C-alpha positions in Angstrom: 72.0 58.8 85.2 75.3 59.0 86.9 75.8 61.4 89.8 79.2 62.4 91.3 80.4 65.1 93.7 83.6 67.0 93.4 85.4 69.1 96.1 87.8 71.8 95.2 89.3 75.0 96.5 87.5 77.2 94.0 84.5 77.0 91.7 86.6 77.1 88.5 88.8 74.2 89.7 85.6 72.2 90.5 84.3 72.8 87.0 87.5 71.6 85.5 87.2 68.4 87.6 83.6 67.9 86.4 84.7 68.2 82.7 87.6 65.8 83.1 85.5 63.1 84.9 82.1 63.4 83.2 82.8 65.3 79.9 81.1 68.3 78.3 77.6 66.8 78.5 77.5 66.9 82.3 75.0 69.2 84.1 75.4 70.8 87.5 72.9 69.5 90.0 74.0 71.4 93.1 76.7 73.7 94.5 77.6 74.7 98.1 80.4 76.2 100.1 82.1 73.8 102.6 82.6 74.9 106.2 86.3 74.0 106.2 86.8 76.0 103.0 86.3 75.3 99.3 83.3 74.3 97.3 81.4 71.1 96.6 79.8 70.6 93.2 77.4 67.7 92.4 77.2 66.9 88.6 75.2 64.4 86.6 75.5 62.8 83.2 73.4 60.2 81.3 75.1 56.8 81.1 74.5 56.8 77.4 76.5 60.0 77.0 79.5 58.4 78.8 79.3 55.2 76.6 79.1 57.3 73.4 82.0 59.5 74.5 84.2 56.5 75.2 83.2 54.4 72.1 83.3 57.3 69.6 86.1 56.8 67.1 87.2 58.7 63.9 85.4 56.1 61.6 82.1 56.5 63.4 79.5 58.8 61.8 79.2 62.0 63.8 76.1 62.2 66.0 73.1 63.8 64.5 72.6 67.4 65.3 70.1 68.0 68.0 68.2 71.2 68.7 69.0 72.9 72.0 68.2 76.3 73.2 70.9 78.9 73.3 71.6 80.4 76.7 68.7 82.8 77.3 70.9 85.4 79.0 74.4 86.7 78.3 76.2 86.0 81.5 79.0 88.5 80.6 76.5 91.3 80.1 74.7 90.5 83.3 77.9 90.4 85.4 79.1 93.7 83.7 75.7 95.3 84.5 76.0 94.2 88.2 79.5 95.5 88.5 78.5 98.8 86.9 75.6 99.3 89.2 77.8 98.7 92.3 80.4 101.2 91.1 83.3 98.8 90.7 86.4 100.6 89.4 86.6 100.2 85.6 90.0 98.4 85.5 88.9 95.9 88.2 85.5 95.4 86.6 87.2 94.4 83.3 89.3 91.8 85.1 86.2 90.4 86.9 84.2 90.2 83.7 87.0 88.3 81.9 87.2 85.9 84.8 83.4 85.4 84.8 83.3 84.8 81.1 85.9 82.0 81.3 83.5 79.9 83.3 81.0 77.7 81.4 77.8 78.5 83.1 74.5 80.3 82.4 74.1 81.3 86.1 75.4 84.9 86.5 75.6 84.6 90.2 77.8 81.5 90.0 79.9 83.2 87.4 80.3 86.3 89.6 81.2 84.2 92.6 83.9 82.3 90.6 85.3 85.6 89.4 85.5 87.0 92.9 87.1 83.7 94.1 89.8 84.1 91.4 90.8 87.7 92.5 90.1 88.1 96.2 90.9 86.2 99.4 88.2 85.3 101.9 89.3 84.3 105.4 86.4 84.3 108.0 87.2 85.0 111.7 87.7 82.0 114.0 87.9 79.7 111.0 89.8 76.4 111.5 92.5 77.6 109.2 93.0 80.9 111.1 92.8 79.6 114.6 91.6 81.4 117.8 94.3 84.1 118.1 93.1 87.1 120.1 91.6 89.8 117.8 92.1 93.5 118.2 89.5 95.6 116.2 91.0 98.7 114.6 89.7 101.3 112.2 88.5 104.9 111.7 86.1 106.5 114.1 82.4 105.5 113.8 83.1 102.3 111.9 81.3 100.1 114.4 84.2 98.4 116.3 82.4 98.3 119.6 79.3 96.7 118.1 81.4 94.2 116.3 83.1 93.2 119.6 79.7 92.8 121.2 78.4 90.6 118.3 81.5 88.4 118.4 81.3 88.0 122.2 77.6 87.1 121.9 78.3 84.5 119.2 81.0 83.0 121.4 78.7 83.0 124.5 76.0 81.3 122.5 78.4 78.5 121.7 79.3 78.2 125.4 82.8 79.4 124.9 84.8 81.4 127.5 85.2 85.0 126.4 87.5 87.7 127.4 86.8 91.3 126.4 89.3 94.2 126.7 88.9 97.9 125.8 91.5 100.6 125.1 88.8 103.1 124.2 89.1 105.3 127.3 88.9 108.7 125.6 85.7 108.6 123.5 82.7 109.8 125.5 80.5 106.8 126.3 82.6 104.4 124.5 83.6 102.3 127.5 80.1 102.5 129.0 78.5 101.2 125.8 80.7 98.1 125.8 80.3 97.7 129.5 76.5 97.5 129.1 76.9 94.7 126.5 79.3 92.7 128.6 77.2 93.0 131.7 74.2 91.5 129.9 76.4 88.6 128.8 78.1 88.2 132.2 81.5 88.9 130.8 84.2 90.8 132.7 85.5 93.8 130.9 89.1 94.8 131.3 90.0 98.5 130.7 93.6 99.4 129.7 95.3 102.6 128.7 98.8 101.6 127.4 100.6 98.7 125.7 102.0 97.4 129.0 98.6 97.2 130.5 97.3 95.5 127.4 100.0 92.8 127.6 98.9 92.2 131.2 95.2 91.9 130.2 96.2 89.3 127.6 97.9 87.3 130.4 94.8 87.5 132.6 92.6 86.2 129.7 95.1 83.5 128.6 92.6 80.7 129.5 89.8 82.1 127.4 88.6 80.5 124.1 88.0 83.9 122.5 89.8 87.2 123.4 88.5 90.5 121.8 90.0 94.0 122.1 88.1 97.1 121.3 90.1 100.2 120.4 89.4 103.9 119.9 88.8 105.1 116.4 92.0 106.3 114.8 92.4 109.0 112.1 94.5 107.2 109.4 96.0 110.6 108.4 97.1 111.6 111.9 100.7 110.3 112.5 100.5 110.6 116.3 97.3 108.6 116.5 98.6 105.9 114.2 101.9 105.8 116.1 99.9 105.1 119.3 98.0 102.3 117.6 101.3 100.9 116.3 102.6 100.7 119.9 99.5 98.8 121.0 100.0 96.3 118.2 103.7 95.9 118.7 103.4 93.0 121.1 102.0 90.9 118.2 99.9 88.8 120.6 96.6 89.7 118.9 95.7 89.9 115.2 94.5 93.4 114.1 91.3 93.4 112.1 90.2 96.5 110.1 86.6 97.4 110.7 85.4 99.4 107.7 81.9 100.6 107.0 80.3 100.0 103.6 79.1 102.9 101.4 82.3 105.0 101.5 84.0 106.6 98.5 86.2 103.9 96.8 89.4 105.9 96.7 89.0 107.3 100.3 88.2 103.8 101.6 91.3 102.4 99.8 93.6 105.1 101.3 92.3 104.3 104.8 92.8 100.6 104.3 96.4 101.1 103.1 97.2 103.2 106.2 96.1 100.4 108.4 97.8 97.8 106.2 101.1 99.6 107.0 100.6 98.6 110.6 100.2 94.9 109.8 96.5 94.6 109.2 95.7 91.8 106.7 91.9 91.2 107.1 89.0 93.5 106.7 85.6 93.2 108.4 82.7 95.1 106.7 79.9 96.9 108.7 76.7 98.7 107.8 75.9 96.5 104.9 72.2 97.1 105.8 72.7 100.8 104.9 74.6 100.3 101.6 73.4 99.3 98.2 76.6 99.7 96.2 79.5 97.5 97.2 82.0 98.4 94.5 84.1 100.5 96.9 84.7 97.4 99.1 86.1 95.4 96.1 88.2 98.4 95.1 89.5 98.7 98.6 90.4 95.1 99.1 92.1 95.0 95.7 94.2 98.1 96.2 95.2 97.3 99.8 95.6 93.6 99.1 93.4 92.7 102.1 91.3 89.6 102.7 87.6 89.8 103.4 86.6 88.0 106.7 83.1 88.8 108.0 80.3 91.3 107.6 77.7 93.0 109.8 74.3 93.4 108.2 72.4 94.6 111.2 72.8 97.0 114.1 71.4 94.4 116.5 73.9 92.5 118.7 71.7 89.3 118.6 72.1 89.3 114.8 75.7 88.3 114.6 78.4 88.5 111.9 78.2 86.8 108.5 81.3 84.9 107.3 82.2 86.1 103.8 83.1 83.8 100.9 82.9 84.3 97.1 79.3 83.1 96.7 78.1 85.0 99.8 79.6 88.2 98.4 78.1 87.5 95.0 74.6 87.0 96.6 75.1 90.4 98.3 75.7 92.0 94.9 73.1 90.0 93.1 70.3 89.2 95.6 67.7 86.5 94.9 65.0 89.1 94.0 67.4 90.5 91.3 67.9 87.0 89.9 64.2 86.5 89.8 63.6 89.7 87.9 66.3 88.8 85.3 64.8 85.3 84.9 61.4 86.9 84.2 63.0 89.1 81.5 64.7 86.2 79.7 64.3 85.6 76.0 61.0 84.0 75.0 61.2 80.2 74.3 59.4 80.9 71.0 62.5 82.6 69.6 64.4 80.7 66.9 66.6 77.9 68.4 70.1 77.2 67.3 71.3 73.9 66.0 74.3 72.3 67.7 75.8 68.9 67.9 75.7 67.1 71.3 79.5 67.5 71.6 79.2 71.3 71.7 77.0 71.6 74.8 78.5 73.4 77.8 78.1 72.7 81.5 75.3 74.9 83.0 
């Protein structure tokens, strides 16, 4: 048996490379997401299959049909069911189903991940590709910005990186005190600012830090005055604004909120409260309508349990967790059912 690994930017591109190099008889042995981006797929093929494929000519007799089992599940139906259960908007759901169906695999989770990869952008915080530009967390009230700042600071401290934390949340009762309690525990100095000029000064003070994080007060996306104040804070362009949005919202409402912050230059979206949401369709609808990239997610209210970087397969696992896959496997068609007859050249890559 011949084994070979392929690295590509997306799962569908990796599958094409497998077919080109090893042919249609190849089987997938393992898949994983790479830290620097992209995916790595390990495929295998019998040496005899390679010899037969290269030696086969028109005058040769066609290979004898062999009996192989049809896929025991309909991947398209499984993906459609998952999207329906999560409340994905109909038009978006149809596009994702079409993308999933174009991938030759009998693994619904893999098909869903490839479909997400084809339609959405995933760009985790502090990734090598995005650098260590200061981050300013923005969003509607109650989204969890302060907790996200604490989690990011804790992750950086754990990696022995120098951290600077700034807050502009001087209005909300207890907002500054909550963040101050977190930073004291981590022995981080907290800078408090009230206007854009003071924020620029705080950035200068923290210039030597590896990670600089800014917590802001929640803003009503429909209040022009509040959004104008936020726009003034972002005007310096020193920090990248990250939208912090909780899961479980109405799809249209969440999309409207995201578009309001998109108008201020926000390009990435961080999801919170995933531990309290079971339907994620609104998140996909929001990212699609606002043309925003997913970065990270918070799945716990505990500071010690940090943020999870999001990528297509990670999101697919959130929508189709292992226990759901196990339940579907148990409900597969019985092996005793009639098997179809195919030629060896018609096999697809699992």
